[in-house]
N, C-alpha and C positions, 0 to 999 in steps of 0.2 A: 604324863603316860597312864593315870589312872585317870585322868581327869571328867571324863566319860559319864563317867558309872557314880552311884550314889555314895554320898558319907555319911557317914557317921563321928559323930566327936567322939571320942575312948577315955581319954582323959585329958585333965589340964589340971598343966603349973602354974598357978597363979607368980608364981616370984619367981618365975621366970621369964613368966608373960607368953605362955603358949601351950600349945593344944598337941595331941597326936588326933590324927581322923585313919578311919576306918574305909578306905574303899572294897566295895564288894563288888568282885571279877565272878561273874559264873559262865560256871563248868560246864556246859550238856554233855560235849561228848563221854567228858572226861582223859585229854590230852597232857593237862596240865599238872603238876604237882606239887605237894607242900615244899617247900626246899632245906621242908629239919629234919620230917619225918616220914615223906614218902606216898601221903596216901593223893588218892586225888581225888579227893569227894566234889559238890554238883556247883559250889561256894567254893574261890578264894578267895582272902584276906592280904589289904596291901598297904603297906600302914605310910602314914607324911605327917613330918614333925612341921606343925607353921606355926613361926613365931606370929602373934598380933600385933608388934611396939609397932614405927614411927616408919621401919624401912620394911617392914613385913618378907620376914623370910621367909620359902617351903624348902627344907628338905623332905626329895621322893625317898623312896624306901624301895629298891626293885625288886628284893624276894618278895613271892609271895606264901600268905605260910594258911592252912587250914583255919587257925583258932588263935587267941594269943598269946597263949600257953608255948603252942606251938615258936611263935613270937618273942618269946620272952627267953626260952632254951638256949634260941641259936642264937641272941644277942649274948647273953651270960655265959 
């Protein structure tokens, strides 16, 4: 999905041995919108939970958000 885009570590949980990574997805033409608020910014973000254990499990989030607050609100 978003593997071809640059990623940034957003949150790390040492007890769960994993981290949330944020992928920046360009939205220059404005065709896609945030799954929570409906805004159509120039950049959207997709989040992935990645374990750093020996079994290296990656759980992608198929939703796209304009910022971390929209993602948090969507999940709660």
